N, C-alpha and C positions, 0 to 999 in steps of 0.2 A: 244497752249497747250489745250488738251482736257479738257472739263469742268468736275469737280468732282461732283458726286452726293451729294445733300444736304439732311439732315434729318429734318423732321418736324412732325407735327401732321398728322398721316396717314389719318384721316377722312377729314381734310381740303384739303389734296392733292387729295384724291379720288373725292371730290366734284369739285375741279378745273379741274381735268382730265375729268370728265363727261361734264363740260361746254365746254371744248375745243373740245371734240368729238362731241358735239351737233352742234357746229359751223363749224365743219370740212367739211361736205358735201357741204355747200354753198361756202366755201372758195375754195374748189377743183374745183367746177363747174364754178365759176366766177372770181376767183382771178388770178393775174399774176403768172407766174412760181415762182418768188421770194416769193410772198405771200403764195403760196401753200407749198413751201419748209419751209418757216418760221413757218407756222402753224405746220407742221410735226415735226420740231425741238422742238417746245414747248411741243407737246404731248410726244415726246421721253424723254425730260428732266423731265417732271412730272412723267412719268412712272418709270424712273430710281430713282427719288427721293422717290416715293412711295415704291419701292422695298427696298431701303436703309433704309427707316424709319421703315419698317416691320422688317428688320434685326436688326435695332438699339434696338428694343424692347427686343430682345434676349440678347443684351449686354448693359444693361442700364448704367453700370459704365464706359464704353469706347465706347460710341455710335458713336463717330466721327471717329473711326478707322475702315477702310475697313477690315483689317486683323482680328480685334476683331469680327466684324459682321460675317465674313466668318467662323471662327472656332466655333462661337456660333451656327451658322446654322448647320454646320457639326455635332456638338455634339447633336443637337436636332434630327439629322437623323442618329445616330450611327447604323451601320450595314446595312444601306440602300444605294443603288446606287444613287449618286447625279450627275446630268449633269452640265456641265460648265455654261449653260444658267442660271441655278438656282443660281450658285455662283456669276455670273455677276450681277444678280438682287439684291441679298441681300448685296453683298460687295460694289456694286456701283463703282467699279474700273476696269480698263482694264488690269492691270498687276496681276490678280489673280494667274496665274501660279507661279510667283515669290513669292507671299505671301504663297502659298501652300508649296513651297520648304522651306521657312523660318519656317513655322509651323512644318514641319518634322524635319529639320536639326538643327534648333536653339531652338525649343521649345519642341520637343519630342513627337509630336502627331503622332500616327500610321496611317497615311493617305496613301493609295495605289491607284495607277491609274488602269484604265481598262486594260492597257498592262500587269501590274503585275498580275492582276486577271486571265488574259488569260494564263499567264505562269503557274499559279498554277494548271490549268487543265492538264498540261503536266507532272505533278508529277505522278509517279507510285502509284496509289491508287485504292482501290476498288470502284465499282459504288456507294456503300452506302456512302463511305467517300466523294466522289465527289459532293454529294448532298449539302454539306456545302459550296461549291464554287458557287457564282452567275453565271448565264449563260446570254448570250446576252448583256454583258456589252461592251460599246464602249471605244476606247482609250481615248476619252476626257471626261470620266466619272470617278468619284472618290468614295472612300469608306473609312470612318473612322472605323477602325476595332473594336476599343473599346474606351469607354469614359474614357480614362486614359492616362495621360501624363507621358511618360517614361523619367525620369530625366537623365538616362544614355545614352539616344539616341544621344544628341549633340556630346559627345565624340566619339561615334562610327562613326557618319557621317563624322567627321573631319578625323578620321583614314581611313575611306573608300576613302576619297578624296586623301589622301597621297598614299594609296596602289594601286590605279587604275593604271594599266600599261598594254597596249595592247600586250606587249611582254611576259607577264606572262600568263600561261594557266588559264582559268577561274576556273578549278578544284582546282588549287593551291591557287588562291586568296580566294575562298570560304572557303577552309580548314583553311587557316591562319586566316581569319576573325573570324570564329567560335571559333577557339582555343584561339584567343586573348580575346574573350568576352564570356566565358562559363557562363551558367546560366542566360544569359540576353535575353530579348525578341526582337530578331532580326526580322525585317519585310522583306517581299518579295521585297519591294521597295528598301530597302538598298542593298540587294544582287543584284538586277537588276542594280542599279547605280554602284556598285562595279565592275561589269564585262562589263561596257560600255553600259549600257541600252540594253542588249541583254538577250535572254532566257537561255544563257549558264550556269547560276547559278544553274539550275536544276541538271546538271551533277555533280556539286560539292557536292550537298546534297546526291545524289545517291552514290558517291564515299565514303563519310563518313559513310553512312549506311552499305556499303559493308565491311568496315573494322571493323564493330561491334560497332561503336559509336552510342549512343542513342540521337536522335534529337526529342524532343517533338514537335508535330505539323506536322512532316513529313508525317504522315499518314492521315493528314487533319481531324482527328477525335479525337484529344486530348480533354479531358473533359472540361478543363478550358482554352483552348487556341484557339482563333478564327482562322479559316483558313487564312493563310498569316503571321502568327507569328511562329517563330521557336526558340527553346531553346536547346542548346547543354548541355546535362547532363553529369557530370563526373562520 
């Protein structure tokens, strides 16, 4: 079983890491292969522990939880693109993708992936509106849209899981989903999940707009809605 990162005093860990790095050149030059690898393992462990300890400072009441450290870091970076390497460092766990899914679906945090952000740029919008959508984001990067937990989101994610059906046209799925949850802050990530993690959810929004329905955020320039959140207004 992989070793879980430990949290401690960041300053003590920093000093120990410097000591290890000071001894590293000699060990690499003169040690056996086993000694060389063993030294690198120690450096790796201390580096991960230092990252986890920095993350723990953001979540002092639940510092032993990788998930708590992860969301604390994302909240500190709200609206900024965060790479998975950063999340691995502060969370100190290897299964951070599962923790992100839990934070979205079970806890209501509006976290979207680089793939969902790329989808947003496919929406019919003016060049001015597209400025609100980050560019150059990679699939393995994430964005917390707003520092606000949506208590209605877990119900929606559960419904999306039930509704997913490759035999149903994405347009129909998106329409049904919006109509089931009017006036709620639906994220691009939810819609992407609903249609099988594809870009086809865009066509569903376009169809609703063509029928005269009002979707706040569809123009990517709503005054109080970050790009990536959509609200069907009655």
